[in-house]
C-alpha positions in Angstrom: 107.4 75.6 25.7 109.7 74.0 28.2 111.0 77.4 29.2 107.6 78.6 30.0 106.9 75.5 32.2 110.2 76.1 34.1 109.3 79.7 34.7 105.8 78.8 35.8 107.2 76.1 38.1 109.8 78.6 39.5 107.2 81.3 40.2 104.9 78.7 41.8 107.8 77.5 44.0 108.6 81.1 44.9 105.0 81.8 45.8 104.8 78.7 48.0 108.1 79.6 49.7 107.0 83.1 50.5 103.6 81.9 51.7 105.3 79.4 54.0 107.7 82.0 55.3 104.9 84.5 56.0 102.9 81.8 57.9 105.9 80.9 60.0 106.7 84.6 60.6 103.2 85.4 61.9 103.1 82.5 64.3 105.1 83.1 67.5 105.9 80.6 70.1 103.5 81.2 73.0 105.5 81.7 76.2 103.4 80.5 79.2 102.6 83.0 81.9 103.6 81.6 85.3 102.0 84.5 87.2 98.8 82.7 88.1 100.7 79.6 89.3 103.1 81.8 91.3 100.1 83.6 93.0 98.4 80.3 93.7 101.5 78.9 95.3 102.0 82.1 97.3 98.4 82.0 98.6 98.8 78.5 99.8 102.2 79.2 101.3 100.5 82.0 103.3 97.8 79.6 104.4 100.3 77.0 105.4 102.3 79.5 107.4 99.1 80.6 109.1 98.7 77.0 110.4 102.3 76.6 111.3 102.5 79.8 113.3 101.1 78.6 116.6 100.9 82.0 118.2 99.1 83.6 115.2 96.7 80.6 114.8 95.9 80.6 118.6 95.5 84.3 118.8 93.1 84.5 115.8 91.1 81.4 117.1 90.8 82.9 120.6 89.7 86.3 119.1 87.0 84.6 117.0 85.8 82.6 120.0 85.5 85.7 122.2 84.3 88.3 119.8 83.1 86.5 116.6 85.6 88.8 114.8 89.2 89.7 114.9 90.4 91.9 117.7 92.8 94.8 117.0 95.6 92.8 118.6 94.9 89.8 116.4 94.6 92.0 113.3 97.9 93.7 114.1 99.7 90.3 114.7 98.2 89.0 111.4 99.4 92.1 109.5 102.9 91.9 110.9 103.4 88.2 110.2 101.6 88.2 106.8 103.3 91.3 105.5 106.7 89.8 106.2 105.9 86.7 104.2 104.2 88.8 101.5 107.4 90.7 100.9 109.4 87.4 100.7 106.9 86.0 98.2 107.0 89.2 96.0 103.3 90.0 96.5 101.9 93.5 96.0 98.6 93.0 97.9 97.2 90.6 100.5 93.6 90.7 101.9 92.3 88.5 104.7 88.6 87.6 105.3 86.8 85.4 107.8 83.4 84.0 106.8 82.3 87.3 105.4 82.3 88.5 109.0 85.4 90.7 108.7 87.7 91.6 105.8 90.9 93.5 106.0 93.7 94.7 103.7 96.7 93.2 105.3 99.5 94.3 103.0 100.0 96.7 100.1 97.5 98.3 97.7 95.6 97.3 94.6 97.0 100.2 92.5 99.3 98.1 90.2 97.7 94.7 90.5 97.4 92.7 87.3 96.5 89.2 88.7 94.7 88.0 91.8 94.3 84.6 93.4 92.1 83.6 96.3 92.5 80.6 98.5 90.3 79.6 101.5 91.0 77.3 104.5 89.3 76.4 107.7 90.0 77.7 111.1 88.7 75.2 113.7 88.2 76.1 117.3 89.2 73.0 119.1 87.3 73.8 122.3 83.9 74.8 120.8 84.2 72.7 117.6 83.2 75.8 115.6 84.8 76.1 112.1 85.3 79.4 110.4 86.3 79.8 106.8 89.2 82.2 106.2 90.4 83.4 102.9 93.5 85.0 101.6 93.4 87.0 98.4 96.8 87.8 97.0 97.8 90.0 94.0 100.9 90.9 92.0 
């Protein structure tokens, strides 16, 4: 009788051990994805650089004041400056839009894009007091 109890206890312990091992084997530690955070940071870095580049900010503001859109010169300057930073930040695609007035692909293509982040910021014309909302959309 005691032998049967020991065998039953042993089989039960083996069953619990195998169940516990299978539960631990199925669950994997989730590795957080930093891609969305990296894209958000890159988007705001581009916005910050837009403000700090006096020539770019002044050129775009002047173009918006005169034409209510971006001139070819402003767009070319924006593409040159932004594409340089986009490469440094490891981005695959950058789009730029002003108030729904004008949108342009500044850098790259959307062929291999797996994640996208959008950030918006104001462009204020100091002389007229007009504020435009500009947005960068970045992807990697």
